N, C-alpha and C positions, 0 to 999 in steps of 0.2 A: 635095290636087291641084286639087279642085274650086274651092278658094277662090284658088288661084294663078290659075286661068282667069278667075275672075270679077274679080279684080283687073286682069289684062290685059285684059279687056273693057271695063274703066272707063276713059273718055277722060281724065278728069282725072288719074288716076293715071298714064296712059301718059304725057301731056303733061308732067306733073310730073317722072317720070323722066327723060324725053327733056331736060327743061330742065336738071336736076340734072346729068346726064352731060355736057352741052354746058358746062356753067359751070366743071365740075371739070377737064376734060380737054381741050376745044377752044378755049376761049374766049380772047381776046388776055390776061386777067387771069386765068388757070388757077392750079391751086394751085402749080404749079412756079415758074411766073412769080414769085407773091406770095411764095415762099420765097427766090427770090433776089433781089427787092427788099429784102426784111427784111434779109438777110445784106449786101446792098450799103449799106442804111441804117445798119446797124449800124458797118461800116467807115468810113463816111463821118463818123459821130459820133465815132469813136476819132480819126479825123485831125484833126477840129476841135477836140477836146479838147487834142490835143497842140500844136496851132497856137496856141492860146489860151494855153496854158503858155509856150509859146516866145516870144510877144508879150510876155507880163509879164516874162520873164525879160530879154529884150531891152531893154524900156522901163526896168527896174531898173539894167542895165548902162549905159543911156546916160544915165539921171539920174546915176550914180556917177561916170562918165567927165565928165560937164559940171560936177560939183560939187568933184572931186578932182584936182588937176594931176598929183600922183604917179601916180595911177591909169592918167591919160590918157597919160603919157610910157611906163609900163610897157607899156600896150596898144599903143602906136605902135611901140615896139621890138619887141615878141614878133611881132605880127601883120604888120607892114607893113617889118619890118627897118629902121626908121629909126635915125639915129644922130646923134650931136652931131658938129660939124666936126673935132673933134680926137680922134676915136674912129675905130678900126677894129672891124668884125662879123665874126666869123667863124660862119657857118652850119656845124653838124655835122649830116648826115644819115646815119644808121644804115642799112646795106643790110639786105635782108630776112634775110641768113643769120645775120648779128649779133645781131638784134632776136628771133630764134627761141631763141636760147641763153641 
């Protein structure tokens, strides 16, 4: 008990303890905020990795479409429902009830 009283009388210990409590709980960059920042950073890194992979995939698709006329025609027909002048295009859309069975 006497040792605790001596520690509390020591101004350097009290100031250090107050500083530590302030930095851990009350500061703008407290421990909880640091945890949130790290979590947000990891989420942003995952998004960055996803978009980098998507960018590479899209560039590969674009290069393939530029170099291969058949792929370009297939892409235009599937994505944009384009057709030749002498063709008819029928679009079949499944309703949610039919697609679940």
